[in-house]
C-alpha positions in Angstrom: -25.3 1.7 -3.2 -27.8 4.5 -3.3 -27.6 4.2 -7.2 -28.1 0.5 -7.0 -31.1 0.9 -4.8 -32.6 3.2 -7.3 -31.8 0.8 -10.3 -33.9 -2.0 -8.2 -36.7 0.4 -7.4 -36.2 0.1 -3.8 -36.5 2.8 -1.1 -33.3 4.3 0.0 -32.3 2.8 3.4 -30.3 4.5 6.2 -26.7 5.6 5.0 -24.1 2.6 5.5 -21.7 2.8 8.3 -18.1 2.9 7.5 -17.7 -0.7 7.5 -19.8 -1.1 4.5 -18.1 1.6 2.4 -15.5 -0.9 1.7 -18.1 -3.2 0.1 -19.0 -2.9 -3.9 -22.5 -4.5 -3.3 -25.9 -3.5 -2.2 -26.6 -4.2 1.6 -30.1 -4.4 2.7 -31.2 -2.9 6.0 -31.5 -6.5 7.6 -28.0 -7.5 6.5 -26.7 -4.1 7.5 -28.0 -4.7 11.0 -26.6 -8.3 11.1 -23.1 -7.2 10.1 -23.1 -4.1 12.2 -24.0 -6.3 15.2 -21.0 -8.6 14.4 -18.8 -5.6 13.9 -19.8 -4.3 17.2 -19.2 -7.6 18.9 -15.7 -7.5 17.5 -15.2 -4.1 18.8 -15.1 -2.5 15.3 -18.1 -0.1 15.9 -19.8 1.5 18.8 -21.6 -0.6 21.4 -24.7 -2.4 20.5 -27.5 -0.8 22.6 -28.3 -3.1 25.5 -31.9 -2.2 25.2 -32.1 -4.2 22.0 -31.2 -7.5 23.8 -30.6 -10.7 21.7 -33.5 -9.9 19.2 -33.7 -7.8 16.1 -34.6 -4.3 16.9 -37.3 -2.2 15.5 -36.6 -0.7 12.2 -36.9 2.8 13.4 -34.6 2.1 16.3 -31.9 0.4 14.2 -32.2 3.1 11.4 -31.3 5.7 14.1 -28.4 3.8 15.5 -26.9 2.7 12.2 -27.2 6.5 11.1 -25.4 7.6 14.0 -22.5 5.2 13.4 -22.4 6.5 9.9 -22.2 10.1 11.0 -19.5 9.0 13.6 -17.0 8.2 10.8 -17.2 12.0 9.9 -17.8 11.4 6.1 -21.0 11.4 4.2 -19.4 9.9 1.2 -19.5 6.1 0.1 -16.7 4.8 -2.0 -17.1 1.9 -4.2 -14.2 -0.3 -2.9 -13.8 -3.6 -4.4 -12.1 -6.2 -2.3 -9.6 -8.0 -4.3 -7.6 -10.4 -1.6 -5.9 -10.6 1.6 -7.5 -11.0 5.1 -10.6 -8.9 5.8 -10.1 -6.1 8.1 -12.8 -7.4 10.8 -10.9 -10.7 10.7 -7.7 -9.0 11.6 -9.3 -7.1 14.2 -10.9 -10.3 15.9 -7.2 -11.8 15.7 -5.5 -9.0 17.8 -5.4 -9.8 21.6 -3.5 -8.1 24.7 -2.7 -5.0 22.8 -0.8 -2.6 25.0 1.8 0.2 24.8 5.3 -0.4 26.6 8.6 1.4 26.9 11.0 1.0 23.8 12.7 -2.4 23.7 15.2 -1.9 20.9 14.7 -2.8 17.2 16.6 -3.4 14.0 14.0 -1.2 12.3 14.3 2.1 14.1 16.6 3.6 16.5 16.0 6.8 18.7 18.9 9.3 18.6 19.7 12.9 19.6 21.4 15.2 17.3 23.7 17.8 18.8 24.9 21.1 17.2 25.5 24.7 17.6 23.4 27.5 15.9 24.8 30.9 16.1 26.9 30.0 19.2 24.0 28.4 21.0 24.1 24.7 21.8 21.1 22.8 20.4 19.7 19.3 20.4 17.1 17.6 18.4 15.6 14.2 18.9 14.9 12.0 16.1 14.3 8.4 15.0 16.7 6.6 12.7 14.9 4.4 10.3 15.3 2.7 6.8 14.3 4.0 3.6 11.3 2.6 1.9 9.4 2.3 -1.5 5.8 2.8 -2.5 3.9 1.8 -5.5 1.0 3.4 -7.4 -0.8 0.4 -8.8 -3.2 1.1 -11.8 -5.6 -1.7 -12.4 -6.5 -1.7 -16.0 -9.4 -4.0 -16.0 -11.1 -2.1 -13.1 -10.0 1.4 -14.0 -9.0 1.6 -10.4 -6.1 2.4 -8.1 -5.0 -0.6 -5.8 -4.7 0.2 -2.2 -3.8 -1.8 0.9 -5.3 -1.6 4.3 -3.8 -2.9 7.4 -3.4 -2.3 11.1 -0.8 0.1 12.2 -0.2 0.1 15.8 1.4 3.6 16.1 -1.7 5.1 14.4 -3.7 3.3 17.0 -1.6 4.3 20.0 -1.2 7.9 19.0 -4.8 8.3 19.7 -4.5 7.2 23.3 -5.1 10.5 25.7 -1.8 11.5 27.0 -3.1 12.2 30.4 -4.3 8.6 30.9 -7.9 9.5 31.1 -10.6 9.2 28.5 -11.4 6.2 26.6 -8.9 3.9 24.6 -9.5 4.1 21.0 -11.2 1.0 19.1 -8.9 -1.1 16.9 -10.5 0.4 13.8 -8.8 3.7 14.6 -5.4 1.8 13.8 -6.4 0.7 10.4 -5.0 2.9 7.5 -5.3 3.0 3.7 -1.9 3.0 2.0 0.0 2.4 -1.2 1.7 -1.1 -1.6 5.0 -0.4 0.1 8.1 -2.0 1.8 11.4 -1.1 3.5 14.7 -1.0 1.7 16.1 -3.7 3.8 17.5 -6.3 1.3 21.1 -5.8 0.3 21.8 -6.3 -3.4 18.4 -5.1 -4.6 17.5 -1.9 -6.1 14.5 0.2 -4.9 12.5 -0.9 -8.2 13.4 -4.5 -7.4 12.2 -4.3 -4.0 8.9 -2.6 -5.3 8.4 -5.5 -7.6 8.8 -8.0 -4.7 6.3 -5.9 -2.6 3.6 -6.0 -5.5 4.0 -9.8 -5.3 3.9 -10.1 -1.6 1.2 -7.7 -0.7 -1.1 -7.5 -3.7 -0.4 -10.8 -5.5 0.5 -9.6 -9.0 3.7 -10.4 -11.0 5.0 -7.3 -12.6 7.9 -7.0 -15.1 10.6 -5.1 -13.7 11.1 -3.0 -16.8 7.4 -1.8 -16.6 7.9 -0.3 -13.0 8.6 3.6 -13.4 9.7 5.9 -10.9 7.5 8.9 -10.1 9.5 10.8 -7.2 11.3 10.5 -3.9 10.0 12.4 -0.9 11.2 12.7 2.8 9.2 11.4 5.6 8.2 13.3 8.7 11.0 15.8 8.4 10.7 16.8 12.1 11.8 13.4 13.6 12.3 10.8 10.7 13.8 12.3 7.8 14.2 9.0 5.9 13.4 8.8 2.0 10.8 7.0 0.3 10.8 6.2 -3.5 7.3 6.2 -5.3 7.0 4.0 -8.4 4.2 3.3 -10.8 3.1 0.1 -12.4 0.0 -1.3 -14.3 -1.7 -4.5 -13.7 -4.6 -6.4 -14.8 -5.9 -9.9 -13.6 -3.9 -12.0 -16.1 -0.8 -10.8 -14.0 -2.2 -12.4 -10.8 0.2 -15.0 -9.1 -1.1 -15.2 -5.7 -3.4 -14.0 -3.0 -1.1 -11.3 -1.6 -2.0 -10.3 1.8 1.7 -9.8 2.8 4.0 -12.3 4.6 2.0 -13.8 7.7 5.5 -15.1 9.1 6.4 -11.1 9.4 3.1 -10.4 11.2 1.5 -8.8 8.0 -2.2 -9.1 7.5 -2.9 -6.9 4.4 -6.2 -6.5 2.8 -6.1 -5.4 -0.9 -8.7 -3.0 -2.3 -9.6 -1.3 -5.7 -10.7 2.3 -5.5 -12.4 3.6 -8.7 -10.2 6.2 -10.2 -13.2 8.5 -10.6 -13.4 8.7 -6.7 -9.8 8.9 -6.0 -9.4 12.6 -5.8 -12.3 12.9 -3.4 -10.9 10.0 -1.4 -7.5 11.5 -0.8 -9.1 14.7 0.7 -11.6 12.9 2.8 -10.1 13.0 6.5 -12.5 10.4 7.7 -10.2 7.7 6.2 -6.6 7.6 7.7 -4.0 7.3 4.9 -0.4 7.7 4.4 1.2 10.7 2.7 2.6 8.4 -0.1 -1.0 7.6 -1.0 -2.1 11.3 -1.1 0.8 12.2 -3.5 0.7 9.2 -5.4 -3.1 9.2 -6.2 -3.0 12.9 -6.9 -0.2 12.3 -9.4 -2.0 9.5 -11.1 -5.3 11.4 -11.4 -3.2 14.4 -13.0 -1.4 12.0 -15.4 -4.8 10.4 -16.5 -6.5 13.8 -17.0 -3.6 15.1 -19.1 -3.8 11.8 -21.3 -7.4 12.1 -21.7 -7.2 15.9 -22.5 -4.5 15.0 -25.2 -6.5 12.3 -26.6 -9.7 14.7 -27.0 -7.6 17.6 -28.6 
């Protein structure tokens, strides 16, 4: 955004808050105030200062407040995300109501268990959660020279940030939105992991990919201390000629997935930026992709 401002000959405005780092367009100070205000109303950002009332605040006041919101994210980097499809994060946040944490009610997806065993004559137990395996896909968008990510609300990520003592503030809903690879559970009998990956690409991202063009990258083990389930990571390339829908996930299954494109030139910095909650598969997958592209470029130049 700052580069765009220089091209337009405009004076640099205050750093954008985290909500606008997902935008790929210039945001004027007045637009920033308007959208920050809407985000504050939706509970996505810090409270709108009461002293501003219902009128547009003075430039100096709004600049200081927006700058504080940017600093609160913990990152000084703006990423040139391009939104491709799916419901916007702020729309999903507004639609969430009555969120609370309660005792486990049973589920077909996870099952708490305790493993008992003897170690050198001493009885031991280990608590775990039985879960299904899964797949994730590193998607490279050829037209945009970008990696395709999904952003969605993850209740466990939000709930894990609630203070254990019961005191302190309950986190805002923005704390539960994470950046991930397109992914899904291996919960359909008769389908191979690659076939499930193909379905997830269509459902979540809206692209039709030939099964033969989906390549396995690796398999890793989730949260070894309490899950131990495995996830297969695949790779596929897409372009806009392959679009077959809007993506966004299956609303009947409670999915509300926003699809974003991150320029590959910013990918390595993004995966190491702690201000953006992200999955382990995303970190591994993007690092692998960047490494492969660098090897390809080096071979081409030699």
